[in-house]
C-alpha positions in Angstrom: 120.5 109.2 110.5 116.9 109.9 109.9 115.2 108.4 106.9 113.6 111.0 104.7 109.9 110.6 104.0 110.2 111.1 100.2 109.9 107.4 99.1 106.5 106.9 100.8 105.4 110.3 99.6 106.4 109.4 96.1 104.5 106.1 96.4 101.5 107.9 97.8 101.6 110.4 94.9 101.8 107.6 92.4 98.9 105.7 94.1 96.9 108.9 94.1 97.6 109.4 90.4 96.6 105.8 89.6 93.5 106.1 91.8 92.4 109.3 90.3 92.4 108.0 86.7 89.1 108.5 85.1 86.9 105.4 85.2 86.3 106.0 81.5 89.9 105.1 80.9 89.5 101.8 82.6 88.6 98.8 80.5 85.9 97.3 82.8 84.4 97.1 86.2 87.3 95.2 87.7 89.7 97.9 86.7 87.4 100.6 88.1 87.2 98.7 91.4 91.0 98.3 91.6 91.5 102.0 90.9 89.0 102.9 93.6 90.7 100.6 96.1 94.1 102.1 95.3 92.7 105.6 95.7 91.2 104.7 99.1 94.6 103.2 100.2 96.3 106.4 99.1 93.9 108.5 101.2 94.5 106.2 104.2 98.3 106.6 103.7 97.9 110.3 103.8 95.8 110.3 106.9 98.3 108.0 108.7 101.4 109.8 107.5 100.3 113.3 108.7 99.7 112.0 112.2 102.9 110.0 112.7 106.2 110.9 114.4 109.4 110.6 112.5 110.1 107.2 114.0 106.7 105.9 113.1 107.1 107.2 109.6 110.4 105.4 109.2 108.9 102.1 110.2 105.7 102.7 108.2 107.6 103.6 105.1 109.8 100.5 105.2 106.7 98.2 105.8 104.6 99.8 103.1 107.3 100.0 100.5 107.8 96.2 100.9 104.1 95.7 100.6 103.6 98.0 97.6 106.6 96.7 95.6 106.7 93.0 96.4 104.0 91.6 98.6 101.1 93.2 96.8 102.1 91.8 93.5 102.8 88.3 94.9 99.4 88.2 96.5 97.7 89.4 93.3 99.6 86.8 91.2 98.6 83.9 93.5 95.0 85.1 93.5 94.8 85.5 89.7 96.5 82.1 89.2 93.9 80.4 91.4 91.0 82.1 89.6 92.4 81.6 86.1 93.0 77.9 86.6 91.2 76.1 83.9 89.6 79.3 82.4 90.3 80.9 79.1 93.3 83.2 79.3 91.4 86.1 77.7 89.9 86.8 81.1 93.3 86.9 82.8 93.3 90.7 82.9 89.9 90.7 84.6 91.2 88.3 87.2 94.3 90.4 87.8 92.3 93.6 88.2 89.8 91.9 90.5 92.6 90.4 92.6 94.4 93.7 92.8 91.3 95.3 94.2 90.9 92.4 96.7 94.5 92.6 97.8 94.4 96.4 98.1 91.2 96.4 100.1 92.5 93.8 102.5 95.6 96.0 103.1 93.4 99.0 103.6 91.4 97.2 106.2 94.6 96.0 108.0 95.9 99.6 108.4 94.9 101.2 111.6 92.9 104.4 111.6 95.0 107.5 112.0 93.7 108.1 115.6 95.0 104.7 116.7 98.3 104.7 114.8 99.8 107.6 116.8 99.4 106.1 120.3 
């Protein structure tokens, strides 16, 4: 039974929506950076997805769903906890946004370019 690509496409659409939010809606520079990172990740997902075979899409979808829904938030929490240690909690949102950008950019760098992924 072949897995349908809908879940990753839905995640991509959601990431695109989040990434395309107007910077004016963001509270500060860390949120703008996080939105830009998520937008870049969404674009990379689209590039990779369109060049993959069905089998590659199945594996990619499973891997990225795990990262998007679990791993990303665990990494962000650990990062923000480390930064917020001993600092006023009013800056927690800045730490979380900054860490989300860092985590997302690391994932983006870890993804292979579309030309390499289809080999």
